N, C-alpha and C positions, 0 to 999 in steps of 0.2 A: 740617639744618632751617633754613628761613630765618627770621629774626628782624625783627620789626617794630619800628622806631623812628620814634617820633612828634616831627616836628620843632614845636616851639610856637611858632615867629616871629610867627605870625600872631595869636595871642593876644594876644602883647605889643603888636603893632601897633594893635589893637583898644583896650588899655589906655592906650597913649600916645596915642590920638587925642583923649581927653578929661583927661588927667593922672588923678591919684589912683592906686587900685589895683583897678581893675574892668575887667576880669576880673583876679583873682588868679593870676598865673603861676605861683607858687609852688604854689598850691592845684592848678592845673590839671595840673601835672606829676605832681603826687601821685595826682591821681584817675586820670588817664590809665594810670598804672602799675598801679593798683588796677583798671582795666577790663580788663588783660590785656596791654596793650603791653610790649616786651621791651627797649625802651629810651628814652630822650629826647635829641632832638637841638637844638641851638642854633646859630644862626649869626649872631654879633655882629659888626656893621659898625662902623666908626669913628666914624660919626654917629650910632650907637645909635639908629636910628629905629624898631627894634622890641626885639629883646634888648639888654639893655644889659650892660655887664662886671658892674655889681653884680648884675644877676639871675644871671650864671652863676655868681658866687661863693656866692650865696644858696641855688642849686639844688643844688650839689655834696652837701652833706651830707644832703639830703632823698631824693636816687634811690638807688633799691634794685636796679634793674636794671643798664643801661648807659647810661655817659654820653658823649655824642659831640659834641665840639665842632667846628665846621667853619669855615673862614674863610681869607682871604689870610694866608698867614704874614709879616705885616709885624711891626714889633719889638713893638709894643705888643700885639698878638694872640700872639705867640710867649710874652711874658712871662706874659700872661694863661692861655695853657693850662700853662706851667710851675707857676705857682702853685697852679692849681686842680686839676691831674693828673686828668683824666679817663680813662675807659677808652680813648677813642680820638680821635685828633685827624684830621680829614679837610681836607687841603690844596686849596684852591679859588682858582683865577686871578682872582677877580673884581675889576674896578675899584672904586674906593671909591664911585664914583656909580652903580653898576650897580643896577638895579631889583631885578634876580634874577641867578643865576648862569647865564652865556650860553654856556660854553665850558669845556672842559676844557684841561688843562696839554699842552704841546708837551714831554714827558719828554725828547726828545732835545735840543732847543735849551736848555731850561733844566735840563739834568742836573746839573750842577756845584751849583747853587743847591740844587735840590730832594735832592741827597745830602745835603748839610750840614744843612738843615733836619731830613731824615728821621734822620740819625745823632744828632742833639740830642736829639730826641723818645723815640728808642729807648733812648739812653742813661739816660734817666729814666724808662723802663720804660712808656711810653705808646705803645699801638697807633698805627701810622700809616698812612693811607690817602690816594691820591693821585686827585684827582677828573681822569678822562680822557674824550675823546671814542670812539666805538666804533672803533677803529682797532687791530689786533693789535700794530702796531709801537709804539703808546703804550703798551700793557700791557708789552711787553719792554722798552721804555725806563724804566717805572716799576720793574719789578724790579731794573734795574741801579743806580737811584737808592737802593734799599735799604729800600722801605716795605714793609708788611706786606699791605697790600690796594690794590686798586684801588676807586674807586667810578664806575659807569658812569653818563654823562650821557645820561639816557633821554628828553630832549625830543624828539628825530627819532622815536623808537620810538613815542611817545605820539601824534605828530602824523599818522604814517602808519599807526597801527594799524588805523583803520577801513576804510582803504584796501585795505589787503593785509597781514595781521598776519604772514603767512610771510616776506614780504619786508622789512617793518620790523624783525623781530628778527634777520634773518641776520648783520648786521654786528656785533650784539650779542654772538650766540652764537659766532661767531668768534672776537671779542677774549676772551670769558669761557674760551673753550677755551685761548687763548694764555696768559691769566694763570695758569690752572689749571696749564698745563705748566710754568710758571717759579716755581711753588709759591706763588702769591699768593691770598690771598682774595678775594672779589669781593663788592662793596656796588653798590647801585643806587638812584638817586634823581633826580627831577624830572618833574614832571608824571604820574607813576604815579597811578591811580584804580581805582575800583570796576570800571571796564569793561576795563581792559588790565593789571591787577596779576596776576591769576591765570595768564593765558596766558605773561606773562614767567617768574614762577616756575616754572609747568610745564616750561616750553622750556630753562631754565636751572636746574635744581633743586639745583645746587650754590652758589645765591646765598646768601652767607652773613647778607646783612642788605638791607632796603630801608628807605629813610629818606622819609619821606612827611610833608608840611605842608598845603600850601594846598589841596590838594583834600580832605584830610581833613577839615580845619576848615570849610571851605565845606561839605561833606556835613552836617557837625553842626548847622550852622544848620537843617536840615530834619528830619534823623534823631534830632538828639540825641547828646551826646558819647559817652555809653557803647555804645549802640547801633552809632554809628559805627566806634568802635575795634574793636568784636566783628566788624563787617561786614569791614573789612580785614584781619584776623586769619584769618577765613574763607577769603580770597582767599590769605593767605601760605601758608596750610597745606592748601590746595587742597580746602576745603571748600566752596567757593561754586558 
């Protein structure tokens, strides 16, 4: 059964725009769980333009579902993850000045580095996921690095969904099958929304988790946070 993890970065972005603590990121996380979400995702960046390292520390004791911390495994990020000890860490190769994640890892080129990072987190009992583009070779490369899961970067799927959803999902299905054959779990995220989410999960039903932030928080401006979380859950559970 696919789980819905809500990325709360955009809530922190809104708070940071004015300073103070409105909206309250910690309360939002607790409320989102109360509305049925099965996980909370955060992506702290070095400039702390949205989620701050202090937010990550404050959120850990509040979360009752699953806590997923994603980011580029630089030294400060690694130290934070080891300190907070989330359920999952997702390794994303984003540059420090990236507006948002825009590519997956080349798991063949960076195999040595990723193997060391995955080993470090696994030794500390933290499930490790590697963010990859839809390419079966990258999934097999991720397995060789010793991770537990991959996260499929779904921007291309979302971009092409309206034009031809069968063609859009084909490389993701192939990559998800390769990951499954290697014994890896499959997560997915980036630009998934109420239009394209149900088809993705229906076509790749062994997807373990989807992580959704920007679209969900944008929809909440019109629908309200509780109704929006429940609408995304309906997509994930194929009830939409």
